[in-house]
DOFI-770925 format. One record per residue (C-alpha): residue number from 0; residue in one letter; x, y, z. Coordinates in pm, 1 decimal, m for minus. Example, Ala and Ser with C-alpha at 12.3 -4.5 7.8 and 13.67 -1.06 7.14 Angstrom:
% residues 2
n; res; X; Y; Z
0; a; 1230.0; m450.0; 780.0
1; s; 1367.0; m106.0; 714.0
% end
This chain:
% residues 231
n; res; X; Y; Z
0; m; 10396.6; 10578.1; 12688.5
1; q; 10267.4; 10319.0; 12442.7
2; p; 10243.3; 10452.7; 12084.7
3; f; 10172.2; 10100.5; 11953.0
4; r; 9953.5; 9826.3; 12096.2
5; y; 10224.2; 9569.7; 12017.4
6; h; 10603.7; 9594.9; 11990.1
7; v; 10752.6; 9285.7; 11828.1
8; f; 11121.4; 9192.1; 11850.8
9; v; 11229.8; 8943.2; 11582.6
10; c; 11570.7; 8775.5; 11592.9
11; e; 11777.0; 8794.3; 11273.4
12; q; 12117.7; 8702.5; 11415.8
13; q; 12362.8; 8547.2; 11170.6
14; k; 12622.0; 8305.4; 11305.8
15; a; 12903.7; 8103.2; 11153.8
16; e; 12825.3; 7823.5; 10909.2
17; g; 12676.8; 7523.6; 11089.4
18; v; 12600.7; 7710.7; 11412.4
19; p; 12225.5; 7722.2; 11494.6
20; c; 12070.6; 8066.1; 11451.6
21; c; 11749.2; 8229.7; 11336.0
22; a; 11904.6; 8356.3; 11012.7
23; a; 11995.3; 8002.0; 10909.4
24; r; 11638.3; 7891.4; 10978.9
25; g; 11473.8; 8145.0; 10749.4
26; a; 11438.2; 8456.9; 10963.9
27; a; 11474.4; 8692.7; 10666.0
28; r; 11170.8; 8540.6; 10492.6
29; t; 10971.5; 8546.2; 10817.0
30; i; 11051.5; 8913.7; 10878.2
31; d; 10963.5; 9011.4; 10521.3
32; a; 10636.4; 8815.9; 10537.4
33; l; 10552.9; 8970.5; 10875.2
34; r; 10595.9; 9324.7; 10749.8
35; r; 10390.9; 9257.1; 10437.6
36; e; 10112.2; 9075.1; 10621.1
37; i; 10078.3; 9346.2; 10885.5
38; g; 10012.4; 9589.7; 10603.0
39; r; 9779.3; 9352.0; 10419.1
40; q; 9568.6; 9288.4; 10730.4
41; n; 9562.0; 9662.3; 10806.3
42; v; 9718.9; 9654.7; 11152.9
43; a; 10030.9; 9862.0; 11082.8
44; g; 9896.8; 10130.9; 11315.0
45; k; 9902.7; 9900.2; 11616.6
46; v; 10220.4; 9695.0; 11555.4
47; q; 10587.1; 9802.9; 11558.8
48; i; 10847.3; 9553.2; 11427.4
49; t; 11207.6; 9569.7; 11551.0
50; t; 11476.7; 9323.8; 11439.1
51; c; 11733.7; 9221.4; 11697.7
52; g; 12015.3; 8985.1; 11785.8
53; s; 11980.5; 8653.5; 11963.8
54; i; 11704.9; 8610.5; 12220.9
55; g; 11849.1; 8279.2; 12337.1
56; l; 11648.3; 8011.4; 12153.6
57; c; 11884.7; 7958.6; 11861.8
58; e; 11795.0; 7594.4; 11790.3
59; r; 11422.1; 7672.2; 11752.7
60; g; 11414.5; 7985.9; 11540.0
61; p; 11290.7; 8196.3; 11385.4
62; n; 11197.2; 8348.6; 11721.7
63; l; 11002.7; 8659.3; 11813.9
64; v; 10872.9; 8822.3; 12132.0
65; v; 10555.9; 9029.9; 12146.9
66; y; 10534.0; 9308.6; 12403.7
67; p; 10383.3; 9446.2; 12626.1
68; d; 10243.6; 9101.5; 12704.9
69; g; 10580.2; 8920.6; 12682.0
70; i; 10458.5; 8647.5; 12447.2
71; w; 10741.3; 8427.6; 12313.3
72; y; 10702.5; 8247.9; 11981.0
73; s; 10943.0; 7998.0; 11823.8
74; g; 10967.1; 7825.6; 11486.7
75; v; 10772.5; 8099.4; 11308.1
76; t; 10804.5; 8041.3; 10933.2
77; a; 10682.0; 8268.9; 10655.7
78; a; 10392.8; 8026.2; 10604.1
79; d; 10282.9; 8078.9; 10967.4
80; v; 10273.9; 8456.6; 10940.9
81; p; 9918.4; 8515.4; 10804.2
82; e; 9768.3; 8306.7; 11085.8
83; l; 9994.0; 8469.9; 11346.3
84; v; 9901.0; 8822.6; 11237.7
85; a; 9529.8; 8736.5; 11230.3
86; e; 9530.3; 8581.0; 11575.7
87; q; 9783.4; 8791.4; 11767.8
88; f; 9739.6; 9134.7; 11613.4
89; v; 9389.0; 9136.6; 11466.1
90; n; 9201.7; 8920.4; 11718.9
91; d; 9432.0; 9010.5; 12010.9
92; r; 9490.3; 8653.9; 12125.0
93; p; 9804.2; 8436.0; 12116.0
94; l; 9858.5; 8173.1; 11846.8
95; e; 9877.7; 7872.9; 12077.1
96; r; 10055.5; 7626.7; 11847.7
97; l; 10372.0; 7841.8; 11826.1
98; l; 10364.1; 7974.6; 12179.6
99; n; 10623.0; 7905.1; 12451.3
100; r; 10418.6; 7861.8; 12768.9
101; d; 10663.1; 7675.0; 12993.7
102; e; 10838.0; 7973.2; 13155.1
103; p; 11089.8; 7775.9; 13367.6
104; a; 11193.4; 7564.7; 13067.6
105; l; 11221.4; 7875.2; 12852.0
106; k; 11443.2; 8049.0; 13105.3
107; e; 11662.1; 7740.6; 13145.9
108; e; 11711.7; 7711.5; 12768.7
109; i; 11807.0; 8078.0; 12737.4
110; n; 12050.0; 8055.8; 13029.7
111; t; 12210.7; 7742.0; 12885.5
112; n; 12267.9; 7910.7; 12549.3
113; r; 12398.1; 8227.0; 12718.1
114; n; 12644.8; 8029.9; 12930.4
115; r; 12762.8; 7839.3; 12624.7
116; y; 12824.7; 8168.2; 12444.2
117; l; 13011.6; 8320.3; 12738.2
118; a; 13229.7; 8010.8; 12767.8
119; a; 13316.0; 8033.4; 12397.4
120; m; 13405.6; 8402.5; 12432.0
121; k; 13626.5; 8326.5; 12733.1
122; a; 13805.7; 8050.9; 12543.6
123; q; 13869.5; 8284.2; 12248.0
124; d; 14003.2; 8553.6; 12479.3
125; e; 14235.4; 8311.8; 12658.2
126; a; 14361.5; 8183.4; 12322.9
127; g; 14441.7; 8537.1; 12209.0
128; i; 14202.2; 8524.0; 11913.3
129; v; 14141.0; 8867.3; 11760.3
130; p; 13785.2; 8986.3; 11847.6
131; e; 13536.7; 8959.6; 11562.6
132; p; 13449.3; 9335.0; 11552.9
133; l; 13818.1; 9413.9; 11495.3
134; m; 13851.1; 9141.6; 11232.2
135; t; 13545.2; 9282.7; 11054.4
136; t; 13731.8; 9611.2; 11009.8
137; v; 14043.6; 9429.3; 10890.3
138; r; 13837.8; 9235.7; 10634.3
139; g; 13639.9; 9539.9; 10520.7
140; f; 13759.0; 9533.6; 10156.0
141; q; 13647.6; 9172.6; 10115.0
142; a; 13275.7; 9249.0; 10120.5
143; s; 13286.8; 9457.5; 9802.8
144; r; 13502.5; 9196.4; 9626.0
145; i; 13260.9; 8919.4; 9720.4
146; l; 12964.2; 9116.5; 9588.7
147; l; 13138.1; 9212.7; 9263.6
148; t; 13232.2; 8848.3; 9204.4
149; a; 12869.9; 8751.0; 9258.4
150; f; 12766.2; 9001.2; 8990.3
151; e; 13034.8; 8883.8; 8749.7
152; l; 12924.7; 8521.3; 8785.2
153; d; 12552.1; 8608.0; 8778.9
154; i; 12497.2; 8436.1; 9114.5
155; f; 12169.2; 8608.3; 9204.5
156; n; 12000.3; 8512.8; 8878.2
157; a; 12135.6; 8159.4; 8907.0
158; v; 11988.7; 8122.3; 9255.4
159; g; 11647.8; 8231.6; 9125.8
160; k; 11373.5; 8114.9; 9359.7
161; g; 11610.0; 7881.6; 9541.9
162; a; 11895.1; 7644.3; 9459.9
163; t; 12178.6; 7444.5; 9610.7
164; a; 12537.7; 7545.9; 9546.7
165; a; 12580.2; 7246.5; 9315.1
166; e; 12280.7; 7357.6; 9107.9
167; v; 12412.3; 7712.9; 9083.8
168; a; 12757.9; 7587.7; 8986.1
169; q; 12606.1; 7378.8; 8708.0
170; r; 12404.6; 7674.6; 8578.0
171; i; 12701.5; 7913.2; 8561.3
172; g; 12974.9; 7659.4; 8482.8
173; t; 13190.3; 7697.9; 8793.9
174; n; 13356.0; 7472.0; 9049.1
175; p; 13092.3; 7350.1; 9300.2
176; r; 13315.0; 7382.7; 9607.5
177; a; 13433.3; 7734.3; 9518.4
178; t; 13076.6; 7834.9; 9432.7
179; e; 12949.8; 7718.5; 9771.5
180; m; 13226.3; 7911.8; 9946.8
181; l; 13125.3; 8227.6; 9761.2
182; m; 12756.2; 8173.2; 9835.3
183; n; 12826.4; 8114.1; 10204.7
184; a; 13014.5; 8443.4; 10206.1
185; l; 12708.1; 8611.2; 10051.7
186; v; 12497.4; 8462.2; 10331.8
187; s; 12731.2; 8620.0; 10587.0
188; l; 12677.3; 8953.7; 10409.9
189; e; 12297.7; 8897.4; 10421.6
190; m; 12281.3; 8898.2; 10041.6
191; l; 12151.3; 8539.8; 10038.2
192; t; 11983.6; 8317.6; 10294.6
193; k; 12057.9; 7949.3; 10351.6
194; e; 11835.9; 7682.3; 10497.0
195; l; 11897.7; 7307.0; 10487.4
196; g; 12156.4; 7348.1; 10212.9
197; s; 11932.3; 7556.1; 9987.7
198; f; 12017.7; 7918.6; 9909.0
199; r; 11762.8; 8191.7; 9837.4
200; n; 11773.7; 8556.0; 9738.7
201; t; 11679.9; 8802.1; 10010.2
202; p; 11395.8; 9050.1; 9952.5
203; a; 11663.0; 9315.7; 9885.9
204; t; 11852.6; 9116.2; 9623.1
205; l; 11528.5; 9015.8; 9453.0
206; r; 11433.8; 9381.3; 9437.4
207; h; 11767.0; 9507.7; 9308.4
208; f; 11998.8; 9236.4; 9175.1
209; v; 11807.9; 8995.9; 8949.3
210; d; 11694.8; 9025.8; 8588.7
211; g; 11385.6; 9241.7; 8567.4
212; a; 11436.2; 9381.9; 8917.4
213; p; 11214.3; 9691.0; 8950.0
214; h; 11475.9; 9899.7; 9130.0
215; a; 11815.3; 9797.3; 8994.6
216; p; 12071.3; 10076.0; 9055.7
217; a; 12217.2; 10249.9; 8751.5
218; w; 12563.4; 10102.0; 8809.3
219; c; 12413.7; 9753.4; 8795.1
220; t; 12299.1; 9776.4; 8433.1
221; a; 12654.8; 9779.0; 8302.5
222; s; 12985.0; 9596.3; 8360.7
223; p; 13060.6; 9412.3; 8581.0
224; c; 12694.9; 9333.3; 8646.9
225; g; 12598.6; 9276.9; 8286.6
226; a; 12314.9; 9409.2; 8076.7
227; g; 11943.6; 9357.6; 8058.3
228; g; 11875.8; 9402.3; 8428.5
229; a; 12068.7; 9355.6; 8750.8
230; r; 12322.9; 9094.6; 8648.7
% end
């Protein structure tokens, strides 16, 4: 059964600060642009988008795979998306400049990254480090505290269309190091994205948590968020 002509898997895996991953290379913006452009170019009826974890090319993200043809793309930025949609989904031909054609090299790269990951997991297990899924449960209360602090300090408005932690700290009058720690935590919660030291709002936070946001929740028009919008 094939309800769609194309099924696209796009990596959005988030890893620890400094570890290569698609999220750190702008995957959120690529995914948002892809969904919008598929609608704009009127091919939503033939393309299904599914986000996923790592597909093994972490250093060259954002990565996506197009099935049923098994076409692997790497380094797909939001700026590439209109051309990609036009070529791959409208004209039914691969976009050559972003295509991975060397199958043996591709497989070797994926296997190398997989083996590196497995070795790291083995080392953690041997060292008795608590597994991350369990630690996520232990740290569950922290996510809400991080988000409330971001509202109290007006982080999302301060980030605007993009800013470094130092710029945000200057705008809101806070310590630069502490501000960067908070913003990195927001990246881990997928409330911000980070690329080359610059932070950006995600499509969701732009929609709900900045001044003038069209869909700010009722609780975000009063303390601790502030007034006059999602603050």
